[in-house]
Structures are given as structure tokens and as C-alpha cells.
N, C-alpha and C positions, 0 to 999 in steps of 0.2 A: 504493499499500500504506500502510495507516494506521500501521504500526509497522515498525521495521527488521526485516530478515530474521533478524538475530541474536536479537532478542527473540522473534520468531515461533516460533523453534525452541528457545528457552530456552538459548541459548549466550551465554556471557559474552565479549563482544568484547575485553575488557581482557586476556583470556588469550592473545590472538593478537598477535604482534609488530605494532606500529603500521604498519609499511611493508607488511604483508600483509593488513590488514583489508579494504581496498577489494576486493581480489581474492577474498577469502573471501566477502564479502557478495554479490558478483557471482554466484558459484556458488550460494549459498543462495537468491538471488532467482530463479534459473533453476529450482531444485528446488521452490521454494514454488509456482510456477505449475503444476507437475506434480501436486502433492499438495494443492492448495488445497481440493478437494472433501472432504477427509478432516478429521475432527475433531482437535482438539489432542491429546486422549488417545489417539486411534487412531494418530496420527503418532508420539507418544512411545513407545508400546508397540511399534510396527512397527520403529522405529529400533533398539530393543533386540533385536528378533527378527532384523533384518538383520545385526547383529553376530554373532549365533550362527550364522545361516545362512551368512554368509561364512566363518566358521571351518570349518564342515562342508564347504563347497564347496572351500576351500583344501586340506583333507586329501584330498578326492576327487581334486582336480587333481594334487597331488603324487604320490599313490599310483598313478594311472592314466595320467598323461601325461608323466611325467619318467623317463627311463632312469636306472638306478642310477649314482651318482657323477657325474652330469652337472650342471655348473653352468649355471643359466639365470636370466634376469631375467624375472619375470612381474609383472603388475599386478593389483590387486584386480578391475578390470573383466574382465581376461582370465580370471581364476579363476572369477568368477561366470558369465561367459559360457559356460564349459565345463559348467556345471551346467544350462544351459537344455536342455529336452527330456528331462532325466533326473530332474526333480523336479516334483511336482504342487503348484502354488502354492495349491491349495485346501486343502491340509493345514496352512496357516499360520492358526491360529485367531484371532490378534490382527490379521489383515490380510485381512478378507473381500473376495472378488472381486478379489484382487490381480492386477496385470499386471506383465510384466517391465520395462516402461519405468518403472513406479513403483518397482520394486525397485532399479533403477540410480539413480534420483533419490534414494532413501533411502540408498543406498550413498554417494553424494556427500555427503549431510548427515552421515552417520556418520564419514566421513573428515575433515570439517571439525571435528567434535566431537573426533576424535583429535588434531587439530592443537593443541587447547587443552591437551593433556597435555605433560609434560616427558619428553624422551628418557630411557630407562631408565638409560643409562650415566652420567647425572648423579649417580648414587649414588657415583661416583668423586669424592671430595672434592678431588682434586688439580687439577681443572679451574679455571682462573681465571674470573672473571666475564665477561671478554671472550670466552674460549673457549666459555663457555656460551651467550653471545649469538650467536656464529657457528653453533654446533651447533643452536640453536633455530631460527634462520633457515633453515638447510638442511633441518631436519626438517619445518618447515611448508611449505617450497617443494616438497619431494617429495610431501607429502600433497596439496597444491594441484594438482600435475600429475595425480595419480591421481583426484582429485575432478573435474577438468575432463574427463578421459577418461571417467568414469562419466556425466557429463552429455552428452557427445558421443554415448555409446552410447544414452542415452535418446532423443536426437534422431534417431539412426539407426533405432531401433525404431519410432518414431512415423512416420517417412518410409516405412518398409517396410510398416507396418500400414496406412498410408493408400493405398499403391499396390497392395497385394496383400491381398485378403480371401479367401484360400484355405486357411485353417487354420493352427494354431499350429506344426505341424511344419515347414511350408515357411518360415514366418517365422523360426523358431528357427534353421534351417539357414542361411538367408541372412544372418542377423544374426551367427552364429558365423563364417561365411566373411568377412564384412565386417570384423570385429574382427581376425581372424587376418591378413588382408591389411594392414590398417592397422598392426598391431603390427610386421610385417616391414618395411613402408615406413618406419616411425618408426625402427627399428633401423638401417636402411641410411642414413637421413638423419643420424642421430647420428654414425655412422662417417665420413660425409663431412665433418661438422663437425670431428671429431677430427683428421682429416687436414689440413683447412684450418688449424686452429689451430696444429698442430705444425709444418707445413711453412713457415708464415709467422712462426714464433717469436714468437707473440703472448703477451701476459700478462694482458690485461683480458678475462675470460671473457664478461661481459655485453655489452660493446661488440663483441667478436668475433662473438658469436651474433647480435646485431642486424644487423651488416654482412653476415654470411653469409646470413641469412634474407632480408634485403632484396635480395640479389643473385640470388635464385632466381626462376625463371619462375613464372607464376601456377599452372601445372600441377604444379610441384614443391612448392608450399606446401600441405602436406597437412593442416595443422591447421585445422579448421573452427571456427566460432563463437569466433574468437580475437580479442578486442578489443586493438588496438594490438600484436598479435604477442606478447603477454605469455606465453601458454602455450608458444609456440614457443621463446622465449628461455629459459624455465625448463627446458623439456624438453631442449634442446640442451646447456645448461650442466650439467644433471644427468647427461646422457650422457657428457660429458667426465669428470666426477667418477667415474662408474661405471667407465669405461675405465681410469682411473688406479688404481682399486682392484681391477681384474681381473674386474669383474662384467659388462663389455660385450665381447663377442667380435666383433672386426672382421676376423677372418681369412677369413670367408666371401666 
């Protein structure tokens, strides 16, 4: 590639914490390969469209899939996945001949763009600079997890489309089932890590996540396309944070 993926998508890498830039660029490079046949203007316009599209699909998901007063954790990929088969991509004027795997690649790009923003609660001036640094790191880490999941979904779709040429309805159903299964497997693995962390009275979350994931069998390592297990470590440590905040239910 003649230029960095950051420059290709018009993203200022200096807005990303330095320790997260390599991971962000890795995701962007994956997405770049998917949309390389699109013009720069078409990509820029389509990313704006996917932002609005995601908001619509999130409203649809929360309205139709979540029982009243039930607290759930959902990802951007899971939300968009639930819109598949319910939305005609040909109605996106800025994204002619769109495919779902392109939509998820664009979602990953949009999430990296979001990582350049500051958390809204920074409006609270009582936060120290160190606290802001920690908040920004966690904020970007969470978005990286979601962006990686979006890229994984792109690869899943491409694999399904390659193996089955029997129409979009079958592809959409298989893809929805794949993501739902993956989401539940990920939740269970996070809960196993929470139990491991607490039963062993550990304190270093990152080291604990590395050791835990390293000790799993090949079949238990569910995160694909994961260079040096970075995505697994981020996901597990986020699961621990979510559990402590009451956002991850491990009672099932």
C-alpha cells in the first residue's frame, strides 16, 4: 500500500493513543482491502451513511429484540447483523451495488473514526489528566474490540458467500446464526475468565487474560484473525470490567 491506512481513510492517527495505533491500523488495512475498488469519495460518503444506518438498525434492534427493562450487552456488529434480511441495500444511494460484507468493513472504519473522539463525560472538568488518559485508553480499547468483531463478520460473510451461492436469504440467515452463536460463546468465555481472575485473587488484568487464554485448547480459542491474541486479551479484560459494572451477566 502506497500510503498508510490512516491517510487512506482520512483519519488523523495522532488522535489515537500511541499504544493503540498499530492495532487500529491493522483493522483499517483489513477494511481497505475490502473496499479498495471503491473511490475515495464513495468511501467517505458511505462511511457517513453507515453511521446513520447503524443508528437506525440500533433503534430497530432495541425496539424488536430486547424485552422491557432487561439489561443486555450488545455490539455494533450484533445490531447491524439483526438488520440483515430486513433492509434493501439498493436503497443506499451513496453506496451503489452494496454488499453486506462491505457494510461491516465500513462499520469497522466508522468505529475507528469514533475512537478519535473524546468520551462525552470528559465534559466533567473534575477528571485529572491521568484519569482522562485511562478513560481514553479504555474507550479506544472497547471500540477496537467492536471494530475487530466487524472485520470478523466481514470474513465470515465472505466465507459463507464463497461456499454457498444459493441466494441472499440463506446467506443472511447463516450469518445471523453464526454471529449469535459467536456472541454467546464470547459471553461464556468472558465469564470463565471472570471466575478464573477472582478465584485466583489476581490483580493484573492483562497478564491474567494472557495466561488464561494461553491455557485454553485450540478449540476453545474462539477469536479468529487475532494477531498475537490481542483481540482476545482486550475482549476478556473488557468482560471483567463489564462484570464489575453489572453489565455482564454470568449467572446463566
